[in-house]
Backbone as numpy.savetxt, mean C-alpha at the origin, in Angstrom:
# Nx Ny Nz CAx CAy CAz Cx Cy Cz
-5.62 -7.44 -15.35 -5.51 -6.02 -15.07 -4.04 -5.69 -14.82
-3.54 -4.63 -15.46 -2.16 -4.20 -15.27 -2.12 -3.24 -14.08
-1.69 -3.74 -12.94 -1.74 -2.94 -11.72 -0.74 -1.79 -11.74
0.36 -1.94 -12.46 1.32 -0.84 -12.55 0.67 0.36 -13.24
-0.07 0.12 -14.32 -0.75 1.22 -15.00 -1.82 1.83 -14.11
-2.51 0.97 -13.37 -3.54 1.47 -12.46 -2.92 2.37 -11.39
-1.75 1.97 -10.88 -1.07 2.79 -9.88 -0.69 4.15 -10.44
-0.23 4.16 -11.70 0.13 5.43 -12.32 -1.10 6.32 -12.45
-2.25 5.71 -12.75 -3.48 6.48 -12.90 -4.01 6.98 -11.57
-3.73 6.25 -10.49 -4.21 6.67 -9.18 -3.55 7.98 -8.77
-2.25 8.09 -9.05 -1.53 9.33 -8.81 -1.62 9.83 -7.39
-1.73 11.10 -7.27 -1.77 11.73 -5.95 -3.18 11.84 -5.40
-4.17 11.33 -6.08 -5.56 11.48 -5.67 -5.93 10.74 -4.41
-5.16 9.77 -3.98 -5.51 8.96 -2.81 -5.14 9.67 -1.52
-4.18 10.51 -1.53 -3.69 11.13 -0.31 -2.20 10.87 -0.22
-1.60 11.34 0.82 -0.16 11.17 0.93 0.25 10.96 2.37
1.36 10.30 2.53 1.97 10.16 3.84 2.88 11.37 4.00
2.71 12.10 5.07 3.56 13.27 5.31 4.99 12.78 5.51
5.91 13.32 4.72 7.30 12.89 4.80 8.01 13.76 5.82
8.00 13.29 7.05 8.67 13.98 8.15 9.94 13.21 8.49
10.82 13.78 9.27 12.03 13.03 9.66 11.71 11.69 10.34
10.62 11.65 11.12 10.25 10.40 11.79 9.86 9.34 10.77
9.13 9.73 9.72 8.72 8.78 8.68 9.94 8.32 7.90
10.86 9.23 7.62 12.09 8.85 6.91 12.88 7.83 7.72
12.98 8.04 9.03 13.71 7.09 9.86 13.00 5.74 9.91
11.67 5.74 9.86 10.92 4.47 9.79 11.32 3.71 8.54
11.35 4.43 7.41 11.69 3.76 6.15 13.11 3.21 6.20
14.04 3.98 6.75 15.41 3.52 6.81 15.55 2.29 7.70
14.84 2.26 8.82 14.94 1.10 9.70 14.30 -0.12 9.06
13.23 0.08 8.29 12.58 -1.05 7.62 13.47 -1.61 6.52
14.24 -0.76 5.87 15.08 -1.19 4.76 16.30 -1.97 5.23
16.75 -1.73 6.46 17.98 -2.36 6.92 17.74 -3.60 7.78
16.53 -3.82 8.22 16.24 -4.95 9.10 16.22 -6.26 8.34
16.98 -7.25 8.83 17.01 -8.57 8.18 15.75 -9.36 8.52
15.37 -9.35 9.78 14.13 -10.00 10.20 13.27 -8.92 10.84
11.98 -9.08 10.70 11.08 -8.05 11.20 10.03 -8.65 12.10
9.87 -8.09 13.27 8.81 -8.46 14.19 7.78 -7.34 14.17
6.58 -7.63 13.69 5.57 -6.57 13.57 5.33 -5.86 14.90
5.11 -4.55 14.78 4.88 -3.72 15.95 3.40 -3.59 16.28
2.57 -3.44 15.26 1.14 -3.24 15.48 0.31 -4.42 14.96
0.57 -4.83 13.75 -0.22 -5.90 13.13 0.23 -7.23 13.73
-0.73 -8.07 14.19 -0.34 -9.39 14.73 0.45 -10.20 13.69
1.39 -10.99 14.18 2.31 -11.73 13.31 1.58 -12.59 12.27
0.52 -13.30 12.65 -0.22 -14.14 11.71 -0.89 -13.29 10.63
-1.44 -12.15 11.03 -2.10 -11.26 10.08 -1.09 -10.54 9.20
0.10 -10.29 9.73 1.13 -9.56 8.98 1.48 -10.28 7.68
1.56 -11.60 7.73 1.89 -12.36 6.53 0.78 -12.21 5.48
-0.46 -12.27 5.91 -1.58 -12.13 4.98 -1.60 -10.72 4.39
-1.42 -9.71 5.25 -1.42 -8.33 4.77 -0.25 -8.10 3.82
0.90 -8.70 4.11 2.05 -8.59 3.19 1.71 -9.17 1.83
1.04 -10.33 1.82 0.65 -10.94 0.54 -0.37 -10.08 -0.19
-1.30 -9.47 0.54 -2.27 -8.57 -0.09 -1.57 -7.36 -0.71
-0.59 -6.82 0.01 0.16 -5.67 -0.51 0.96 -6.07 -1.75
1.47 -7.30 -1.76 2.20 -7.78 -2.94 1.25 -7.93 -4.13
-0.02 -8.27 -3.87 -0.99 -8.35 -4.96 -1.33 -6.96 -5.49
-1.29 -5.96 -4.62 -1.56 -4.59 -5.04 -0.38 -4.05 -5.85
0.84 -4.31 -5.39 2.04 -3.90 -6.12 2.94 -5.12 -6.29
2.67 -5.91 -7.35 3.47 -7.11 -7.57 4.84 -6.79 -8.19
5.74 -7.73 -8.08 7.05 -7.57 -8.69 6.91 -7.70 -10.20
7.46 -6.74 -10.91 7.52 -6.79 -12.38 8.96 -6.48 -12.74
9.17 -5.50 -13.59 10.54 -5.09 -13.89 11.15 -4.26 -12.76
10.32 -3.85 -11.81 10.80 -3.21 -10.59 10.31 -4.03 -9.40
10.93 -3.90 -8.25 10.55 -4.72 -7.09 9.09 -4.52 -6.67
8.53 -5.56 -6.07 7.16 -5.49 -5.56 7.15 -5.02 -4.12
5.96 -5.01 -3.52 5.77 -4.48 -2.17 6.61 -5.21 -1.13
6.67 -6.52 -1.20 7.41 -7.28 -0.19 8.91 -7.03 -0.33
9.41 -7.04 -1.54 10.84 -6.81 -1.76 11.26 -5.39 -1.34
10.35 -4.43 -1.50 10.62 -3.06 -1.09 10.40 -2.84 0.41
9.92 -3.89 1.08 9.64 -3.86 2.53 8.56 -2.85 2.89
7.57 -2.73 2.02 6.46 -1.84 2.29 5.58 -2.31 3.45
5.35 -3.63 3.60 4.55 -4.06 4.77 5.20 -3.66 6.10
6.50 -3.77 6.18 7.21 -3.39 7.40 7.04 -1.90 7.67
7.16 -1.10 6.61 7.00 0.34 6.76 5.58 0.68 7.21
4.57 0.08 6.56 3.18 0.38 6.90 2.89 0.00 8.35
3.38 -1.15 8.79 3.18 -1.57 10.18 3.82 -0.58 11.15
5.07 -0.19 10.88 5.76 0.76 11.75 5.09 2.13 11.69
4.62 2.52 10.52 3.94 3.80 10.35 2.66 3.85 11.18
1.86 2.80 11.07 0.61 2.74 11.84 0.93 2.80 13.34
1.90 2.02 13.77 2.25 1.97 15.18 2.76 3.32 15.71
3.55 4.01 14.91 4.18 5.25 15.37 3.34 6.50 15.16
2.55 6.55 14.11 1.90 7.79 13.72 0.41 7.84 14.04
-0.28 6.73 13.87 -1.73 6.75 14.06 -2.11 6.81 15.53
-3.25 7.47 15.77 -3.77 7.50 17.14 -4.58 6.23 17.41
-5.00 6.06 18.64 -5.70 4.82 19.04 -7.00 4.61 18.27
-7.71 5.68 17.96 -8.97 5.56 17.23 -8.72 5.01 15.82
-7.70 5.50 15.14 -7.37 5.02 13.80 -6.91 3.56 13.85
-6.14 3.22 14.86 -5.67 1.84 15.01 -6.84 0.89 15.25
-7.77 1.30 16.10 -8.95 0.49 16.38 -9.78 0.31 15.12
-9.95 1.39 14.37 -10.71 1.34 13.12 -10.05 0.37 12.13
-8.72 0.44 12.02 -7.99 -0.46 11.13 -8.22 -1.92 11.53
-8.11 -2.20 12.81 -8.30 -3.56 13.32 -9.71 -4.06 13.06
-10.70 -3.22 13.33 -12.10 -3.62 13.13 -12.40 -3.88 11.65
-11.93 -2.99 10.78 -12.21 -3.19 9.34 -11.46 -4.41 8.81
-10.26 -4.68 9.34 -9.50 -5.87 8.96 -10.28 -7.13 9.31
-10.84 -7.17 10.52 -11.61 -8.34 10.95 -12.85 -8.55 10.09
-13.52 -7.47 9.70 -14.68 -7.58 8.81 -14.24 -8.09 7.44
-13.10 -7.59 6.95 -12.58 -8.05 5.65 -12.27 -9.55 5.69
-11.64 -10.00 6.77 -11.32 -11.43 6.91 -12.59 -12.26 6.91
-13.57 -11.89 7.72 -14.80 -12.68 7.79 -15.56 -12.65 6.47
-15.59 -11.52 5.79 -16.24 -11.44 4.48 -15.53 -12.31 3.45
-14.21 -12.33 3.51 -13.42 -13.14 2.57 -13.64 -14.63 2.80
-13.68 -15.03 4.06 -13.91 -16.44 4.40 -15.30 -16.85 3.92
-16.28 -16.01 4.21 -17.66 -16.29 3.82 -17.80 -16.38 2.29
-17.21 -15.44 1.58 -17.31 -15.42 0.12 -16.67 -16.65 -0.52
-15.57 -17.12 0.07 -14.86 -18.27 -0.49 -15.43 -19.59 0.01
-16.29 -19.55 1.03 -16.86 -20.78 1.58 -15.84 -21.64 2.30
-14.89 -20.99 2.96 -13.82 -21.71 3.67 -14.06 -21.65 5.17
-13.22 -22.37 5.91 -13.35 -22.43 7.37 -12.65 -21.27 8.07
-11.43 -20.93 7.62 -10.69 -19.82 8.22 -9.77 -19.19 7.18
-9.11 -18.10 7.57 -8.29 -17.35 6.62 -7.09 -18.14 6.10
-6.61 -19.11 6.84 -5.48 -19.92 6.38 -5.86 -20.84 5.24
-7.16 -21.10 5.06 -7.64 -21.95 3.96 -7.78 -21.18 2.66
-7.72 -19.86 2.71 -7.91 -19.05 1.51 -6.67 -19.09 0.63
-6.89 -19.25 -0.66 -5.78 -19.29 -1.62 -5.48 -17.88 -2.13
-4.40 -17.75 -2.87 -4.06 -16.46 -3.48 -5.17 -15.99 -4.40
-5.80 -16.91 -5.11 -6.91 -16.56 -6.01 -8.10 -16.02 -5.21
-8.36 -16.60 -4.04 -9.45 -16.11 -3.18 -9.17 -14.68 -2.73
-7.95 -14.42 -2.29 -7.59 -13.08 -1.84 -7.67 -12.09 -3.00
-7.17 -12.49 -4.16 -7.19 -11.61 -5.33 -8.62 -11.27 -5.73
-9.51 -12.25 -5.64 -10.92 -12.01 -5.97 -11.53 -11.00 -5.00
-11.15 -11.09 -3.74 -11.68 -10.15 -2.76 -11.16 -8.73 -3.01
-9.89 -8.62 -3.32 -9.34 -7.30 -3.65 -10.06 -6.71 -4.86
-10.22 -7.51 -5.89 -10.89 -7.03 -7.10 -12.33 -6.62 -6.80
-13.00 -7.40 -5.98 -14.40 -7.11 -5.63 -14.53 -5.75 -4.94
-13.66 -5.48 -3.99 -13.78 -4.26 -3.20 -13.15 -3.04 -3.87
-12.24 -3.25 -4.79 -11.59 -2.13 -5.46 -12.28 -1.73 -6.76
-13.20 -2.55 -7.22 -13.90 -2.24 -8.47 -14.82 -1.04 -8.25
-14.63 0.03 -9.04 -15.47 1.21 -8.85 -16.94 0.93 -9.20
-17.82 1.56 -8.46 -19.25 1.43 -8.74 -19.86 0.11 -8.33
-19.12 -0.70 -7.59 -19.62 -2.00 -7.15 -20.57 -1.80 -5.97
-21.82 -2.23 -6.13 -22.78 -2.12 -5.03 -22.53 -3.25 -4.04
-22.20 -2.87 -2.84 -21.88 -3.85 -1.80 -22.98 -3.89 -0.76
-23.23 -5.07 -0.19 -24.18 -5.15 0.92 -23.66 -4.32 2.11
-24.56 -3.88 2.94 -24.20 -3.03 4.08 -23.16 -3.68 4.99
-23.21 -5.02 5.12 -22.26 -5.68 6.01 -20.85 -5.79 5.43
-20.66 -5.37 4.17 -19.34 -5.43 3.54 -18.73 -4.05 3.32
-19.39 -3.00 3.75 -18.86 -1.64 3.57 -17.55 -1.47 4.33
-17.47 -2.02 5.54 -16.23 -1.91 6.33 -15.09 -2.70 5.69
-15.42 -3.83 5.07 -14.39 -4.61 4.38 -13.84 -3.79 3.21
-14.72 -3.12 2.50 -14.30 -2.27 1.39 -13.43 -1.12 1.90
-13.81 -0.57 3.04 -13.02 0.52 3.64 -11.61 0.04 3.95
-11.49 -1.18 4.49 -10.17 -1.72 4.80 -9.32 -1.86 3.54
-9.90 -2.43 2.49 -9.14 -2.66 1.26 -8.69 -1.33 0.66
-9.56 -0.35 0.64 -9.18 0.96 0.10 -8.11 1.62 0.95
-8.20 1.46 2.26 -7.18 2.01 3.15 -5.84 1.29 2.95
-5.88 -0.02 2.81 -4.65 -0.77 2.58 -4.01 -0.37 1.25
-4.84 -0.20 0.22 -4.31 0.24 -1.08 -3.67 1.62 -0.95
-4.33 2.52 -0.25 -3.79 3.87 -0.07 -2.45 3.83 0.67
-2.39 3.06 1.75 -1.13 2.93 2.50 -0.03 2.33 1.63
-0.39 1.31 0.86 0.59 0.62 0.01 1.12 1.55 -1.08
0.24 2.25 -1.75 0.65 3.15 -2.84 1.49 4.30 -2.29
1.08 4.87 -1.18 1.85 5.98 -0.61 3.22 5.51 -0.10
3.27 4.33 0.49 4.56 3.79 0.92 5.45 3.52 -0.29
4.84 3.04 -1.37 5.57 2.78 -2.62 6.18 4.09 -3.15
5.38 5.13 -3.18 5.84 6.40 -3.76 6.87 7.09 -2.89
6.92 6.79 -1.59 7.90 7.41 -0.72 9.11 6.51 -0.46
9.15 5.34 -1.07 10.28 4.42 -0.91 11.51 5.00 -1.58
12.65 4.88 -0.95 13.90 5.46 -1.47 14.25 4.92 -2.86
14.17 3.60 -3.05 14.51 3.02 -4.35 13.59 3.57 -5.44
12.30 3.59 -5.18 11.34 4.08 -6.17 11.59 5.55 -6.45
11.82 6.33 -5.38 12.08 7.76 -5.55 13.29 8.07 -6.38
14.35 7.28 -6.22 15.59 7.57 -6.93 15.71 6.86 -8.28
15.12 5.68 -8.41 15.33 4.88 -9.61 14.14 4.87 -10.58
12.93 5.10 -10.08 11.75 4.98 -10.93 11.12 6.33 -11.22
10.95 7.15 -10.19 10.37 8.48 -10.37 11.45 9.46 -10.81
11.04 10.61 -11.30 12.00 11.66 -11.65 12.60 12.17 -10.36
13.92 12.24 -10.31 14.62 12.57 -9.06 15.73 13.56 -9.35
15.76 14.62 -8.59 16.84 15.60 -8.68 17.31 15.89 -7.26
18.42 15.25 -6.83 18.88 15.46 -5.46 19.23 16.92 -5.18
19.73 17.60 -6.18 20.00 19.04 -6.06 19.25 19.69 -7.21
18.09 20.26 -6.91 17.28 20.84 -8.00 18.05 21.91 -8.75
17.85 21.94 -10.04 18.49 22.93 -10.89 17.59 24.13 -11.06
17.60 24.66 -12.24 16.81 25.85 -12.50 15.32 25.53 -12.52
14.52 26.54 -12.19 13.07 26.39 -12.20 12.58 26.71 -13.60
11.78 25.82 -14.15 11.21 26.01 -15.48 9.70 25.95 -15.33
9.04 27.07 -15.50 7.59 27.11 -15.39 6.93 26.76 -16.71
5.73 26.25 -16.63 4.90 25.94 -17.80 5.63 25.04 -18.81
6.29 24.00 -18.31 6.96 23.04 -19.17 6.16 21.75 -19.14
6.01 21.15 -20.29 5.28 19.88 -20.41 6.02 18.81 -19.60
5.26 17.97 -18.89 5.85 16.91 -18.07 6.68 15.95 -18.92
6.24 15.68 -20.12 7.01 14.79 -21.01 8.37 15.40 -21.32
8.40 16.70 -21.54 9.65 17.39 -21.85 10.57 17.46 -20.63
9.99 17.71 -19.46 10.79 17.89 -18.24 11.34 16.60 -17.67
10.50 15.54 -17.61 10.93 14.33 -16.92 10.69 13.06 -17.71
10.29 13.18 -18.96 9.97 11.98 -19.74 8.65 11.36 -19.30
7.78 12.14 -18.67 6.48 11.65 -18.25 6.45 11.08 -16.84
7.57 11.07 -16.15 7.63 10.53 -14.79 7.19 11.59 -13.79
6.51 11.14 -12.72 6.16 12.04 -11.63 7.42 12.33 -10.84
7.45 13.49 -10.18 8.61 13.84 -9.38 8.62 13.06 -8.07
9.79 12.66 -7.63 9.98 12.01 -6.35 9.85 13.06 -5.25
9.41 12.61 -4.06 9.28 13.56 -2.95 10.61 13.90 -2.36
């Protein structure tokens, strides 16, 4: 599966991170930090979540999630912006996802899971129309939430905004009813 094409197809339908000055400062601090100590996500889980985000947006001809420091941004975003109820929900769905993944792979704990095991779990929960048992609905919710956070962090990243998406630091004239291919070569506008 070509995940870059899938990301382009997802577009703005997933939702968006509100780009406020606080969110911009989060991104800037994540981009300049040499070492990162997670604020909300436990350190052991942070590595796994970072690897999952890298599977969602892998490095190709443009940087992947880890190189863009998207896990750091998502952790800081959750810690700074989400309320306690959302944080609790994230933690609970994460734990269900971990236990479902361990059970599906027939392993002892999450450290025994390989990259192929994690990728299979992502594919399982992200596949549209997949009928899941009731005990795996929360795991699916976690994966979809992680994908949403990853994609939105990707689209609001400074490098992606300036180098990959259509970017006009000082907008020029307004042209109404112009084909996207004609205006930007088919690229979505940067925020």
